N, C-alpha and C positions, 0 to 999 in steps of 0.2 A: 505404502502408497503415499505419494506426495501430492497434495491438493493445493489449489489456490483459490482464495475468495477475494473478489474485487467489489467492495461496496460502491455503487454507482447511481445513487438516487438523489444526489444533492440538487438544490434549486438554482445554483449558479448566480446567486444574487449580485455578486461583484462583477459579473460579466453582462450586466443589463438583461438578465433573464435568458440569454442565449445558452443553449445546451453546450457547455464548454467542452464536453467530451467528444463532440463532433468537429471541433476546430482542428485545423490542419497545422501540423508541424513537420516540415520536411517531407511532405507528400503523404503523410499518414495522420489519421485522427489521433487525438490524445489517448482515447481508449485503446485503439489498436496498437499504439506504441507500448503501452503497459502490458497488454495481452501478448504481444510478440516477445517481450522480455520474459514473461512468466512461462510461456509455453516451451521455452528452452530448457526449463528445469522441472515443470509440473507435469504429472500424469493426467490430471483433470483440472479444468478451470470452471468456476462458477462466478458469473457476474450477477450481483443482486441489484436490480434496478430495471427501468424500462428496457425492453428489447431494442437494440440498435443494430444497424448494419455493421458487420465486421468482416475483415478479410482473413481473420485468424480462425483456423478450423477447430472443431471439437470444443466449442465454448457453449456452456449451458447458461441460459438466462433464467433468473428466478425473481420472485418478489416476496417481501415479508407479508405476514398475515395482516399487519396494519402498516402500510408504507408511511414513510415520513418520520420514523422514530430515530433516525440517525444511524451511525455506522454499527453500533453494538447489536441491535436486532438484525441488521443486515448480515453481520458475521454469523449470528446464530442460524439464520435462514440458509446461508451458504453451507454451514457445517452439516445441516440436515441432509444435504445432497452428497456429502463426502463422508459417509458414515464408516467407510473402510480406510480412511486416511490415517496414517501414523503421524505425519507432520503436515502442517498447513501454513502456507504463506498468506498473510493478510496484506493486501496492497491497495493503497488509494489509487483511484482511476485517473489521477491528473499528474502523473510523474513521467513526463515525456522523454526524459533522458535516462530512464532506468534501463539497465542491461541485465542479461543473463549472468554475466560475470559478477555483478554486484549482488545478485540474489544468491549466488553460490557462496559468497562471503558470509552472508547471513546464515546460510545452512551449515557452513563449516563451523560457525560459532555455537551451534546448537549441539553441544557435546556434554558427556559426563552427566552431571546432575542439573545442567541448565534446562529450563523448561520453556525459555523464550530467548530470542536474540533480536534486538531492534536496532534500526539505524539511528545514529546520533543526528538530531535536528540542528538547525542553525543556532539554537540557544543551548546546545549541549545536553538536551534531554532525549530519552528514548522515544521514537516515533512508533506508536502502536499500529499505525496503518502502513508501515514499511517494516514488517517484522515476520519472523518465523516462530512458530509455536508448536510445542508438543500437543497433538490434536486432542487427546483425551482430557488433558488439563484445561485446554481452551474451551472444550465443550462444557465442562463443569462450571467454569468461571462465567462464560457468557450466558448460561442458562439462569444464573442468579441475578442478572442485571436487566433492567427494564428500559423502555424507550426513553430517549433523552439523556441517558447516562453518558458521560464523557468517554471517548474511546480509550483514554489512558487507563480506565478501570479494567481493561482486558489484560494489562500487563501484570505478571506476578511480582511478588515483593523483590525478587532478585532476577534481573534481566541482563543478559550479556549485551553490552553496548558496542556497536560496530560503526566505525567511521567510514562511510562510503564515499565521502567527498561531496563537494557542493553541487555537482552536476546530477548525479544519481538521485539526490534528495530534493532537487528543485521541484516544487509543486506549483501549479498554476492557480493562484487566487485572484489575480486581476490582470488587466491588459499589459502592465509592465512586466509581469512574469512571463506572459506569452511571448512578448517581444524578445525577452532575454533568451528563452528557449529556442526561438527561431534563429536568433543571431548565433547561438552556439552550434546549432545543427548546420547552419550555412557557413560556419567558419568566419563570422564577422567579429568574433570576440565580444566582450562585455565591458561595461563601464567599471572603472576602478571603484571599489567600495561596495560592489554587489555582495550580498550575503553569502556566507559559506566559509568553510575551513578546509584546509588540505587534509587528505586522508591520513589516517594514523593508527589503524588497528582497532582493537577491542579492549574493553575494560568492563567490570561488573558495575551495573547501575542499580543502586538500592532504592526501592520505593517504599513508602509507608502504605500499608494495606488500607483500603477504603473502609 
């Protein structure tokens, strides 16, 4: 079974306290855009954070035992509801241009002895919140990590690195990112120099164990 966990409990400080996941991009909220991409490949979806309206069916909302501890305990809480999953996608909730095709690229990279496959971020590093994991290994790893732990600690020492391109990896941190996403969806193009690299396949990313 393929499950999806979407940590969605952030405070949106760079958006002046507005719940950014309710913001509109191309007629859908940020959250619904991520959920729509995920439901194309996932059997079950768990959003960890406050319950919000969604047009995507069969989504379960959950909260951590102690909310506010960051994405690591959120992932652990989501895994508790996906105890029969073999593979889990962990997805940030603010990726408005994510597609099912991009997620299939991550899943295709999770082969042989790989236990995780993560998208390459704009600095060339694996993004732990846009990644596919072998569920059992992720359960063990997340159980040993506490609140406030950086999300990168979820990644194993060797992670397949997948270049999904600048659009699928665009996350909304501030108003300029929101405007860029809206421009891309509306076909208005973007300014020269916007971050991102062209897509280019996968390679192993080696991390030092924490």
